[in-house]
C-alpha positions in Angstrom: -26.9 22.2 37.2 -25.8 18.8 37.8 -28.2 16.9 35.6 -27.3 19.6 32.5 -23.4 18.8 33.4 -23.9 14.9 33.5 -25.6 15.7 29.8 -22.4 17.8 29.1 -20.1 15.2 30.2 -21.9 11.9 28.6 -22.2 13.5 25.2 -18.7 15.3 25.0 -19.9 18.4 24.3 -17.4 21.6 24.4 -19.0 24.4 25.6 -18.5 28.3 25.4 -19.8 31.4 27.1 -18.7 34.7 25.6 -18.9 38.2 26.9 -19.4 39.8 23.8 -17.6 43.5 25.4 -14.7 42.2 26.9 -13.8 39.4 24.6 -14.0 36.8 27.8 -15.0 33.4 27.4 -15.5 30.6 29.2 -14.7 27.3 27.8 -15.3 24.1 29.1 -12.6 21.0 29.5 -14.3 19.2 26.9 -13.9 22.5 24.6 -10.3 22.4 25.2 -9.6 18.6 25.2 -10.9 17.3 21.7 -8.2 20.3 20.4 -5.5 18.1 22.9 -5.0 21.0 25.2 -5.8 21.4 28.9 -7.6 24.3 29.7 -5.4 25.9 31.3 -3.5 26.3 28.4 -6.4 28.3 26.8 -6.7 31.9 27.1 -9.9 32.2 28.1 -10.4 35.0 24.9 -12.4 34.9 21.6 -8.9 35.6 20.2 -8.5 31.8 21.1 -10.9 30.7 18.9 -10.3 33.1 16.0 -6.7 32.3 16.1 -7.5 28.3 16.0 -9.8 28.3 13.2 -8.7 27.5 9.6 -7.8 30.3 7.4 -9.8 28.8 4.1 -12.8 28.8 7.1 -12.6 32.0 8.9 -14.3 34.4 6.4 -17.6 32.2 5.8 -17.3 31.4 9.6 -17.3 35.3 10.7 -19.8 36.3 8.4 -22.0 34.1 10.0 -21.1 35.1 13.6 -21.9 38.8 12.6 -25.0 37.6 10.9 -26.3 36.5 14.2 -24.6 39.4 16.5 -27.1 41.5 14.3 -29.8 39.7 15.1 -30.7 38.6 11.2 -30.5 35.0 12.2 -32.3 33.3 15.7 -29.2 31.2 15.8 -25.3 31.1 14.7 -24.4 27.4 13.5 -21.3 26.3 11.3 -19.1 23.5 10.8 -15.8 24.6 10.2 -11.9 23.0 11.3 -10.4 24.1 14.2 -6.3 23.4 14.6 -5.4 21.5 17.2 -2.1 20.8 19.6 -0.8 18.7 17.8 -0.9 20.8 14.2 -3.7 18.9 12.7 -7.3 20.1 11.7 -10.3 19.1 13.9 -13.4 19.5 12.4 -16.4 20.9 14.8 -20.0 21.7 14.9 -19.9 24.8 16.2 -23.6 26.5 17.4 -24.8 28.8 19.8 -26.9 32.3 20.3 -27.0 35.4 22.0 -28.8 35.3 25.3 -28.6 38.6 26.1 -28.8 42.2 24.8 -29.0 46.0 26.0 -32.0 48.1 25.4 -30.8 49.4 22.2 -30.5 45.5 21.0 -26.7 45.6 20.8 -25.6 42.0 22.1 -23.5 41.8 25.7 -23.2 37.8 25.9 -23.6 34.6 23.7 -23.5 31.0 24.6 -22.9 27.9 22.3 -21.5 24.1 22.0 -18.6 22.5 20.5 -19.1 19.1 19.0 -16.4 17.3 17.8 -17.6 15.5 13.7 -14.4 14.8 12.7 -15.0 11.4 12.1 -18.2 12.0 9.9 -16.3 14.6 7.6 -13.4 12.0 7.3 -16.4 9.5 6.2 -17.9 11.8 3.8 -14.5 12.4 2.0 -14.1 9.1 1.9 -17.5 8.3 0.6 -16.8 11.4 -1.9 -12.9 10.0 -3.0 -15.1 6.7 -3.9 -17.4 8.3 -5.9 -15.2 10.4 -8.0 -13.3 6.9 -8.1 -16.5 5.3 -9.6 -16.7 8.0 -12.0 -13.3 8.0 -13.6 -13.6 4.1 -13.6 -16.8 4.6 -15.9 -15.5 6.9 -17.9 -12.7 4.7 -18.3 -15.2 2.1 -19.6 -17.1 3.7 -21.3 -13.7 5.5 -23.1 -12.8 2.1 -23.7 -15.5 0.6 -25.1 -15.7 3.5 -27.8 -12.4 2.6 -28.8 -12.6 -0.7 -29.3 -16.0 -0.5 -30.8 -17.5 -2.4 -27.5 -21.2 -2.3 -26.8 -22.8 -3.6 -23.5 -26.1 -4.6 -23.0 -27.8 -5.8 -19.9 -31.2 -7.8 -20.4 -33.8 -8.3 -17.4 -35.7 -11.3 -18.9 -39.2 -10.4 -16.7 -39.8 -7.0 -17.9 -38.1 -7.3 -21.6 -36.5 -3.9 -20.5 -32.5 -3.2 -21.1 -29.6 -1.1 -20.0 -27.5 0.0 -23.2 -24.1 1.7 -23.4 -23.9 4.7 -25.1 -21.5 3.0 -27.8 -24.0 0.0 -28.1 -26.6 2.6 -29.3 -24.0 4.0 -31.5 -23.6 0.4 -33.2 -27.3 0.4 -33.9 -27.3 3.9 -35.3 -29.4 5.0 -32.2 -29.0 8.7 -30.0 -28.6 7.5 -26.7 -30.2 10.4 -25.3 -33.6 9.9 -27.4 -34.0 6.0 -26.5 -35.1 3.7 -23.7 -34.0 0.5 -25.5 -36.0 -2.9 -24.7 -35.2 -6.6 -26.2 -37.9 -5.8 -28.6 -35.7 -2.6 -29.8 -33.1 -5.4 -30.4 -35.1 -8.0 -32.0 -36.2 -5.1 -34.5 -33.3 -4.5 -35.7 -32.1 -8.1 -36.8 -31.4 -8.9 -39.8 -34.9 -10.4 -41.2 -32.5 -13.5 -42.3 -30.9 -13.6 -38.9 -34.0 -13.5 -36.7 -34.6 -17.4 -36.4 -31.1 -18.0 -35.6 -30.5 -15.7 -33.1 -33.3 -16.1 -31.4 -32.3 -20.1 -31.1 -29.5 -18.8 -29.7 -31.2 -17.3 -27.1 -33.2 -19.5 -26.0 -30.7 -22.2 -25.8 -28.5 -20.2 -23.2 -31.3 -19.2 -21.4 -32.3 -23.1 -20.9 -29.5 -24.6 -21.2 -26.7 -22.4 -20.6 -25.2 -23.0 -23.7 -22.5 -20.2 -24.5 -24.4 -16.9 -25.9 -21.7 -16.1 -28.7 -23.0 -15.7 -32.4 -22.3 -13.6 -34.9 -25.5 -11.8 -36.9 -26.4 -8.7 -38.8 -28.5 -5.7 -37.7 -30.1 -3.0 -39.8 -29.7 0.5 -38.5 -32.2 3.2 -39.1 -30.4 4.7 -42.7 -30.9 1.4 -43.9 -26.8 0.2 -43.6 -26.3 -3.5 -42.6 -23.8 -3.8 -40.1 -22.5 -7.1 -38.8 -21.9 -7.6 -35.1 -20.8 -10.3 -32.6 -23.1 -10.8 -29.8 -22.1 -12.8 -26.5 -23.3 -13.0 -22.7 -24.0 -14.7 -19.9 -27.6 -15.6 -18.2 -27.8 -14.3 -14.6 -29.8 -17.1 -12.6 -31.6 -16.9 -9.1 -30.8 -19.6 -6.6 -33.1 -21.6 -7.8 -32.0 -21.6 -11.0 -34.7 -19.5 -13.1 -32.8 -17.1 -15.0 -32.8 -12.8 -14.4 
C-alpha cells in the first residue's frame, strides 16, 4: 500500500473509488488538486464529477460509462474536459473498471484514475492550427500562381525527378492528376529550335551560378506553341555541388 501510494503521488495520478449503489465516490487529493480544489471542497459523490464534465463531452462519456457498466467492454476510458475551480477547462484521461459485481452481474463498485493531459491537448491543438494555417497559405499560394499564371517547379538533379505545381502543369497543357513530371518532361516539351539554347543556360547556371532567366517556347500536346519565361536558382551542398 505504501509503494502504491508513492507511485500515485509521484506520477500525480488522481484516483476515484465509486460505490455505484449509493453514488459515493472517494477521491484522492490529486483528483481535486488538478481542478484547483482542496479535497474538503469536493462532495464525495458521483454527481460532483458529472457536474464538472464539459456539456459537449458529457453524452459520449456517459455512453462509455454505461457500456462498461453493462459489461460490454473490459475497461472504461475517456479523454474529456472538466471545469476547474477557476472556471477554465482541464483535459483529463479518465480510465477505470468495475472491480465488484453481484451474483446477477450488476456492478457494485468501480475504481480508476485521472491524469491531467491538458498540456498534450494544447500541443495537439497548436499543431492542428499550424497545419490549417499551412494549408491556408498553400491554398493562397496556389490561387496566386493560378491568377498570375506562374508555375512552380523543383528539379532533383541527381534523380531527374521534378515537382510541378498544378499551374505549371496547366501551362504545359498537362493534367496534374495524370503525370509524374521529370526533367525529361520539360526537355521534351521545348521547341526544337530552343533546346540547345535552354540547355546551355541550365548548364551555365549549374556550373557557374549564372542567373537562370530565359525566354523560350514550348509545344503543348495539342501542338500549340506557347512562349514562356523560365528562371530559377540552384541549391547546393556545403561543398558547392548542386542539388
